[in-house]
GUKOL-634233 format. One record per residue (C-alpha): residue number from 1; residue in three letters; x, y, z. Coordinates in Angstrom, 2 decimals. Layout:
<recs>
num, residu, u, v, w
NUM, ALA, X, Y, Z
...
</recs>
This chain:
<recs>
num, residu, u, v, w
1, MET, 57.98, -73.66, 22.44
2, LEU, 54.77, -75.10, 21.05
3, ASN, 54.96, -77.58, 18.23
4, TYR, 52.88, -78.17, 15.15
5, LEU, 50.65, -80.83, 16.77
6, GLU, 49.67, -78.48, 19.59
7, TYR, 48.53, -75.83, 17.10
8, ILE, 46.52, -78.41, 15.17
9, HIS, 44.93, -79.70, 18.39
10, GLU, 43.71, -76.20, 19.20
11, ALA, 42.39, -75.79, 15.67
12, ARG, 40.29, -78.95, 16.08
13, LEU, 38.52, -77.82, 19.23
14, GLU, 34.76, -77.55, 19.00
15, GLY, 33.41, -74.48, 17.26
16, ASN, 34.85, -72.05, 14.76
17, GLY, 38.09, -70.21, 15.41
18, LEU, 39.69, -66.95, 14.35
19, THR, 43.48, -67.03, 13.90
20, ILE, 45.36, -63.72, 13.68
21, PHE, 48.95, -63.08, 12.66
22, ASP, 50.80, -59.79, 12.88
23, ILE, 53.10, -59.14, 9.89
24, ASP, 56.17, -57.08, 10.82
25, ASP, 58.64, -59.01, 13.01
26, THR, 56.14, -61.87, 13.25
27, LEU, 56.00, -63.21, 9.68
28, PHE, 58.59, -60.98, 8.02
29, ARG, 61.56, -58.88, 9.04
30, THR, 61.28, -55.57, 7.27
31, GLN, 63.36, -52.43, 6.81
32, SER, 60.51, -49.91, 6.65
33, LYS, 60.58, -47.10, 9.19
34, VAL, 58.04, -44.58, 10.40
35, HIS, 59.60, -41.12, 10.45
36, VAL, 58.98, -38.73, 13.32
37, MET, 58.72, -35.26, 11.84
38, LYS, 59.14, -31.87, 13.52
39, ASP, 59.27, -28.51, 11.79
40, GLY, 59.27, -30.28, 8.45
41, LYS, 62.32, -32.41, 9.22
42, SER, 62.72, -36.08, 10.06
43, ILE, 64.15, -36.23, 13.58
44, LYS, 63.81, -39.96, 14.24
45, LYS, 63.12, -43.23, 12.40
46, LEU, 61.10, -45.89, 14.18
47, SER, 61.08, -49.64, 13.59
48, PRO, 57.66, -51.34, 13.71
49, ALA, 58.33, -52.35, 17.33
50, GLU, 59.36, -48.82, 18.30
51, PHE, 56.37, -47.33, 16.49
52, ASN, 54.00, -49.50, 18.51
53, SER, 54.97, -47.77, 21.74
54, TYR, 56.16, -44.31, 20.63
55, LYS, 54.24, -41.30, 21.99
56, LEU, 54.39, -38.16, 19.91
57, LYS, 55.75, -35.11, 21.69
58, SER, 54.57, -31.56, 21.18
59, GLY, 55.04, -30.45, 17.57
60, GLU, 55.81, -33.95, 16.29
61, GLU, 53.91, -35.96, 13.70
62, PHE, 54.36, -39.27, 11.90
63, ASP, 55.39, -39.67, 8.27
64, TYR, 54.41, -43.10, 6.91
65, HIS, 55.83, -42.93, 3.39
66, GLU, 58.09, -45.97, 3.90
67, PHE, 55.32, -47.89, 5.64
68, VAL, 52.94, -47.61, 2.67
69, SER, 55.49, -48.48, -0.03
70, SER, 54.53, -51.82, -1.59
71, LYS, 57.76, -51.81, -3.63
72, LYS, 59.88, -51.51, -0.49
73, PHE, 57.92, -54.26, 1.23
74, TYR, 58.13, -56.57, -1.79
75, GLU, 61.86, -56.08, -2.28
76, GLU, 63.03, -56.00, 1.34
77, ALA, 60.70, -58.20, 3.42
78, ARG, 62.63, -61.22, 4.68
79, PRO, 60.54, -64.23, 5.73
80, ILE, 60.70, -65.65, 9.24
81, ARG, 60.48, -69.15, 7.83
82, ARG, 59.37, -71.07, 10.91
83, MET, 56.49, -68.66, 11.41
84, LEU, 55.44, -68.87, 7.76
85, ASN, 55.50, -72.66, 8.07
86, LYS, 53.20, -72.43, 11.10
87, LEU, 50.85, -70.16, 9.20
88, ARG, 50.70, -72.56, 6.25
89, ALA, 50.01, -75.56, 8.49
90, ILE, 47.24, -73.77, 10.38
91, LEU, 45.68, -72.48, 7.16
92, VAL, 45.46, -76.02, 5.74
93, ASN, 43.38, -77.03, 8.75
94, ILE, 41.26, -73.88, 8.68
95, LYS, 40.25, -74.63, 5.10
96, LYS, 38.68, -77.85, 6.37
97, LYS, 36.44, -75.85, 8.71
98, PRO, 34.49, -73.34, 6.57
99, GLY, 33.37, -71.31, 9.59
100, SER, 36.91, -70.68, 10.80
101, LYS, 39.01, -67.82, 9.49
102, MET, 42.55, -66.44, 9.33
103, ILE, 43.45, -62.75, 9.09
104, LEU, 46.66, -60.76, 9.07
105, LEU, 46.49, -57.75, 11.36
106, THR, 49.11, -55.08, 10.75
107, ALA, 49.73, -51.68, 12.30
108, ARG, 50.32, -50.37, 8.77
109, ARG, 47.77, -48.43, 6.77
110, ASN, 46.76, -49.00, 3.13
111, PHE, 49.69, -49.70, 0.81
112, ASP, 50.20, -47.69, -2.36
113, ASP, 49.95, -50.78, -4.58
114, LYS, 47.67, -53.47, -3.17
115, ASP, 48.50, -56.06, -5.84
116, LEU, 52.26, -55.75, -5.36
117, PHE, 51.86, -55.93, -1.59
118, LEU, 49.85, -59.18, -1.87
119, LYS, 52.36, -60.51, -4.40
120, THR, 54.95, -60.55, -1.59
121, PHE, 52.99, -63.26, 0.20
122, LYS, 52.44, -65.27, -2.96
123, LYS, 56.19, -65.10, -3.62
124, HIS, 56.73, -66.89, -0.31
125, GLY, 54.08, -69.55, -0.87
126, ILE, 51.30, -68.00, 1.22
127, ASP, 47.75, -68.52, -0.05
128, ILE, 46.87, -64.89, 0.54
129, ASP, 43.67, -65.21, -1.50
130, ASN, 42.18, -67.07, 1.49
131, ILE, 43.47, -64.62, 4.11
132, ARG, 42.16, -61.11, 4.72
133, VAL, 44.64, -58.36, 5.60
134, GLU, 43.34, -55.84, 8.15
135, ARG, 45.20, -52.51, 8.36
136, ALA, 44.99, -51.04, 11.85
137, GLY, 46.92, -47.99, 10.64
138, ASN, 43.74, -46.75, 8.97
139, ILE, 42.23, -46.20, 12.42
140, PRO, 43.47, -42.98, 14.10
141, LYS, 44.34, -44.66, 17.40
142, LYS, 47.41, -46.18, 19.02
143, PRO, 48.31, -49.43, 17.18
144, GLU, 47.36, -51.69, 20.09
145, THR, 44.00, -49.92, 20.47
146, ALA, 43.31, -49.98, 16.73
147, LYS, 44.09, -53.70, 16.59
148, LYS, 41.76, -54.36, 19.51
149, ILE, 38.95, -52.50, 17.73
150, ILE, 39.35, -54.72, 14.67
151, VAL, 39.37, -57.94, 16.72
152, ASN, 36.31, -56.70, 18.61
153, ASP, 34.47, -56.16, 15.31
154, TYR, 35.12, -59.77, 14.31
155, LEU, 34.08, -61.23, 17.65
156, LYS, 30.89, -59.23, 18.11
157, LYS, 29.35, -61.10, 15.16
158, GLY, 29.27, -64.16, 17.42
159, ASN, 30.79, -66.52, 14.85
160, PHE, 33.86, -67.67, 16.79
161, LYS, 34.36, -69.79, 19.91
162, ARG, 38.07, -69.10, 20.15
163, VAL, 40.57, -66.56, 18.89
164, ARG, 44.36, -66.72, 18.87
165, LEU, 46.82, -63.94, 18.15
166, PHE, 50.47, -64.29, 17.11
167, ASP, 52.31, -61.00, 17.68
168, ASP, 55.82, -59.85, 18.61
169, HIS, 54.62, -56.88, 20.67
170, VAL, 53.54, -57.49, 24.27
171, GLY, 51.37, -54.36, 24.26
172, ASN, 49.27, -55.77, 21.43
173, LEU, 48.80, -59.06, 23.30
174, LYS, 47.79, -57.28, 26.51
175, SER, 45.28, -55.15, 24.61
176, PHE, 43.93, -58.30, 22.91
177, MET, 43.41, -60.02, 26.27
178, LYS, 41.37, -57.08, 27.57
179, LEU, 38.55, -58.28, 25.31
180, LYS, 38.09, -61.41, 27.44
181, ASP, 35.66, -59.71, 29.81
182, LYS, 33.51, -58.52, 26.91
183, PHE, 33.43, -61.96, 25.27
184, PRO, 33.49, -64.49, 28.16
185, GLU, 32.22, -67.27, 25.87
186, VAL, 35.30, -66.97, 23.64
187, ASP, 38.60, -68.69, 24.40
188, PHE, 41.48, -66.20, 23.98
189, ILE, 44.94, -67.64, 23.18
190, PRO, 47.83, -65.12, 22.93
191, TYR, 51.21, -66.08, 21.45
192, LEU, 54.37, -64.00, 21.82
193, VAL, 56.71, -64.24, 18.83
194, THR, 60.41, -63.59, 19.44
195, GLY, 62.56, -64.05, 16.37
196, ASP, 61.55, -67.45, 15.01
197, LYS, 60.32, -68.72, 18.38
198, VAL, 56.78, -68.58, 19.72
199, LYS, 55.28, -69.31, 23.13
200, LYS, 51.99, -68.78, 24.87
201, TYR, 51.88, -65.40, 26.56
202, ALA, 50.75, -65.44, 30.18
</recs>
């Protein structure tokens, strides 16, 4: 498992960097489920991890009402403390390099109360005012594809020499690494988060 000094060393490499954290099961454990609906009835409830890889069958559709509830997120999100500590440490260093940036990249779509959603991070000591939250759920694609589209949009501006992604879902990391061929001048660093542990994904 990588330690704090290794993260800081990467942050001090030449050029600006983009650091990306997933939210569900990476920074927080949450209770929100995506419902699979058929004939007007909920037939299955998916965790964030299950939602990432679920393929709708004929006649099925997703219901996101729990996933967009800021109240539910605020009241039920439980911090993965070691990951939040890593985020805070990295953000301190990023603030010293104005060209570098941190974003949170979630498979969720827009929440029903933006201020309450952001208040969750402030409650846990996260300087969310200096972090942008990107919602891949607003893009009508599979979560891993939607996330890749958002990362691509950041990188195509040519502002970053390296990009690192912390995510609990292997599919998201694989999709992220597919951008390497398109941006050969950028150093891609994927991290797999499992519980409160993190390691480089190979």
